[in-house]
C-alpha positions in Angstrom: 75.5 -73.4 -98.9 72.9 -70.8 -99.6 73.8 -67.1 -99.1 70.4 -66.5 -97.8 71.0 -68.9 -94.9 73.6 -66.5 -93.7 71.6 -63.4 -94.4 68.5 -64.6 -92.6 70.4 -64.8 -89.3 71.4 -61.2 -89.3 68.1 -59.1 -89.2 69.9 -56.5 -91.3 71.0 -56.2 -94.9 73.9 -58.5 -95.6 76.2 -57.4 -98.5 79.0 -59.4 -100.0 80.8 -57.2 -102.6 83.0 -60.0 -103.9 82.3 -63.6 -102.8 85.5 -64.8 -104.4 87.6 -63.2 -101.7 85.1 -63.6 -98.8 86.3 -66.3 -96.3 82.7 -67.4 -95.9 81.9 -68.0 -99.6 85.1 -68.2 -101.7 84.8 -72.0 -102.0 81.0 -72.1 -102.1 79.7 -74.2 -105.0 77.4 -71.4 -106.0 80.5 -69.2 -106.4 82.8 -71.7 -108.0 80.0 -73.1 -110.2 76.7 -72.1 -111.7 75.3 -69.5 -111.2 78.8 -68.1 -110.4 77.6 -65.7 -107.7 80.1 -62.9 -107.1 78.0 -60.1 -105.6 75.2 -60.7 -103.1 73.0 -58.4 -101.1 70.0 -59.7 -99.1 67.5 -58.4 -96.5 65.9 -60.9 -94.1 62.1 -61.1 -94.4 61.1 -61.3 -90.7 57.4 -61.1 -89.7 56.4 -59.0 -86.6 55.9 -62.3 -84.8 59.6 -63.0 -85.3 59.1 -65.7 -87.9 61.8 -65.5 -90.6 60.3 -66.3 -94.0 63.4 -65.9 -96.2 65.2 -63.0 -97.8 64.8 -60.5 -100.5 68.1 -60.5 -102.4 70.0 -59.4 -105.5 73.0 -61.1 -107.0 75.4 -60.4 -109.8 78.3 -62.2 -111.5 80.6 -59.3 -111.1 81.7 -57.5 -107.9 80.0 -54.3 -106.9 79.1 -52.2 -103.9 75.7 -50.8 -103.3 75.3 -47.1 -102.8 73.4 -45.8 -99.7 70.4 -45.0 -101.9 70.4 -48.6 -103.3 70.6 -50.1 -99.8 67.6 -48.0 -98.7 65.8 -49.0 -101.8 66.4 -52.7 -101.1 65.3 -52.4 -97.5 62.2 -50.5 -98.7 61.4 -53.3 -101.1 61.8 -55.9 -98.4 59.4 -54.0 -96.2 56.9 -53.8 -99.0 57.2 -57.5 -99.6 56.7 -58.2 -95.9 53.6 -56.0 -95.8 52.2 -57.8 -98.9 52.8 -61.2 -97.3 51.2 -60.1 -94.0 48.2 -58.6 -95.9 47.7 -61.8 -97.8 47.9 -63.9 -94.7 45.3 -61.7 -93.0 43.0 -61.9 -96.1 43.5 -65.7 -96.1 42.7 -65.9 -92.4 39.5 -63.7 -92.9 38.4 -65.9 -95.9 38.9 -69.0 -93.8 36.9 -67.5 -91.0 34.1 -66.4 -93.3 34.0 -69.9 -94.8 33.9 -71.4 -91.3 31.0 -69.1 -90.3 29.1 -69.9 -93.4 29.5 -73.6 -92.7 28.3 -73.1 -89.1 25.3 -71.1 -90.3 24.5 -73.7 -92.9 24.8 -76.4 -90.3 22.6 -74.5 -87.8 20.0 -73.8 -90.5 20.0 -77.5 -91.5 19.5 -78.5 -87.8 16.8 -76.0 -87.4 14.8 -77.2 -90.5 15.6 -80.9 -90.8 14.7 -84.0 -88.8 18.1 -85.4 -87.6 17.1 -89.0 -88.1 15.6 -89.0 -91.6 17.0 -85.7 -92.9 13.4 -84.8 -94.0 12.1 -81.3 -93.4 10.8 -81.0 -89.9 7.5 -79.5 -88.5 8.8 -76.0 -88.6 10.0 -76.3 -92.2 6.7 -77.9 -93.3 4.8 -75.0 -91.7 6.9 -72.4 -93.6 6.4 -74.2 -96.9 2.7 -74.7 -96.2 2.3 -70.9 -95.7 4.1 -70.3 -99.0 1.9 -72.8 -100.9 -1.3 -71.4 -99.4 -0.4 -67.9 -100.5 0.4 -69.2 -104.0 -2.8 -71.2 -104.1 -4.9 -68.1 -103.1 -3.1 -65.9 -105.6 -3.6 -68.3 -108.5 -6.9 -69.7 -107.4 -5.4 -73.2 -107.4 -5.6 -76.1 -105.0 -3.2 -78.0 -102.8 -3.4 -81.0 -100.5 -1.8 -82.0 -97.3 -1.5 -85.7 -96.4 -0.9 -86.9 -92.9 0.6 -90.4 -92.4 0.8 -92.3 -89.2 2.5 -95.7 -89.1 0.3 -98.3 -87.5 1.9 -100.7 -85.1 5.1 -98.7 -84.9 5.2 -98.8 -81.1 5.2 -102.6 -81.3 8.4 -102.5 -83.4 10.1 -100.3 -80.8 8.9 -102.5 -77.9 9.8 -105.9 -79.4 12.7 -105.2 -81.7 14.3 -102.1 -80.1 14.6 -98.5 -81.0 17.5 -99.0 -83.4 15.2 -101.2 -85.6 12.4 -98.6 -85.2 14.8 -95.9 -86.4 15.7 -98.0 -89.4 12.0 -98.4 -90.2 11.5 -94.6 -90.0 14.5 -94.0 -92.3 13.2 -96.6 -94.8 9.7 -95.0 -94.7 11.3 -91.6 -95.4 13.2 -93.0 -98.4 10.2 -94.7 -99.9 8.0 -91.6 -99.5 10.8 -89.5 -101.2 11.0 -92.0 -104.0 7.3 -91.7 -105.1 7.2 -87.9 -104.9 8.4 -85.2 -107.2 11.3 -83.0 -106.1 8.9 -80.1 -105.9 6.7 -81.9 -103.4 7.4 -81.8 -99.7 7.5 -84.8 -97.4 8.2 -84.0 -93.7 8.5 -85.8 -90.5 6.4 -84.3 -87.8 7.8 -86.4 -85.0 7.6 -90.0 -83.8 5.9 -92.1 -86.5 4.1 -89.2 -88.0 4.8 -87.8 -91.5 3.1 -85.2 -93.7 3.2 -84.6 -97.5 2.5 -81.3 -99.2 1.2 -81.7 -102.7 0.9 -78.8 -105.2 -2.1 -78.3 -107.5 -0.6 -80.4 -110.4 -1.1 -83.6 -108.2 -4.8 -83.0 -107.5 
């Protein structure tokens, strides 16, 4: 039914001066009824890849014939529309790629600074934070404390109940340590059943 369905197959401007006398369209519902198309001119919008997206078209309710200048103008507009669509596609692709890279970088950073089991900061992250707090403590002549925690009997849990239960015990320990500390404090897992807590001067 659509005029554009015919135009998109042609790869060139399709012009219908008077649809009422054109064998392809004289009984078309768009001609016989609303919007009462009489004149149609459309240029297919075909991407360099060959994908046909649609058409850029003009219609009128009275017959007319485009001048050569008007035909060139319509083709130029169609080319501009294709360029804009292609540009937006490229920008969208670049934005998606940037987002993907940011996600990968964030994931890598998380893996590099977090214990995979408990999601606590790992030994490397604790070392960085400890250096920062030491510099602040020296600058402000304040104190800080580092607590080392080792779970007694943890090997027995792994040996008798299995490593899955041992992992659950470590996760539970991490959650309990987080629950009793401020968000500004640091609790880290050093490895195995060893944890460390970094307390700022306000806790001394």
